N, C-alpha and C positions, 0 to 999 in steps of 0.2 A: 600396827596402828590401832587395831581393835583393842588389844590389851592395854594400850596406853590411853584409851578413851578418846581417841581422835576420830575414829570411824565407828559406825554401827553396821552390823550385818543383819539382813533379813532375807527370808526366802530360803529355798533349798535348791541344790544342784544348778540346773540351767536358769532357774528363776532367781538365783541369789544375786542380791545387789548390795552395794556398800554406799553409805552416805555419811556426810559429816555428822558427828554426834551432837546431841542436844546441848552439851556443854559448850561446844565450839560456837553454835548459833547463839547461845546465851551470852557468851563472852563478846560476840560481835554485835549484840543488841538486835538480833534478827530472829527472835523466837517465833514470830508469825511465819517467817519463811521456812523454819524448820517443819512446822505443821504442814505447810503447803507442799514441801518437798516429800514428806512421808506419803502424801497423795493417797494411794490405793491401800488403805489399811482396813482394819476391821469395820470401821464406819462405812466404808464404801463396798465391801465385799458383796453384801447382799444385793446392792444395786447392780453391780457388775454381772453377777450370776443371772439375775432376772433379765437384764438386757440381753445377755447371751442367749438365754432360752427363748426369749421373744423373737430373736433374729434367726436362730438355728433349730428351734423346736425342742431340743433337749440338751442335757448336760450330764456328764459323768463326774465322779470324784476325781479321776485323773485329769479331766479337762479343767476342773476347778483349780487343781494344784498347778497346772501349767499357766492358767490365766492369772492367778494371783501370786504364784511363787511361794506357796505355803506347803506344809506337810499334810499327810493324809488325815491326821487327826483334826487339824484346823478346818480342812475342807469338809470333813464329816460333820463336825459341830455346826458349821455354817449352813450346810444343806439341811441338817436336822432342824435348825431354827426356822428355816424357810418352810419346811413341811409342817412343823408345829403351828406356825402362824397361818397356815392355810394358803400359802402362796405357791407352793410346789407340791407335786405328788410324786412319790417314788414308784417306778415301774420296773419290773424284772426282779429276779431273786438273786440272793447272794451279793457279795460286794463287787465282784468283777462284772456281773451282768446288770447291775442296777443302773438306772438312768433316772433323771428327774425332769418332769415336764410341768408346764403351768397347770395349776389346779383350775378346773373348769368351774366357774361360778354360775349359779342358776339365777 
């Protein structure tokens, strides 16, 4: 169904989801519903991560992947953007020991 353009796949492994394709929504005249169904995509990733860190104190790349159903590269880029924006700070060394906490503002 993906090959025929009826479904779109996103996420990886356990986080993988399928939804109707944008073509189907367009044909049904429901383009707004398509965007709503996409829900947690790049526009919302940063908000989700920050909310998670506020509630649990820190987050790892693995937790970002599980939370958003993305691969490690998307998770790393998103975390890097938050660090560059001064919203998160990386603690720990190496990829496996790194965690991200809220940047303390003075």
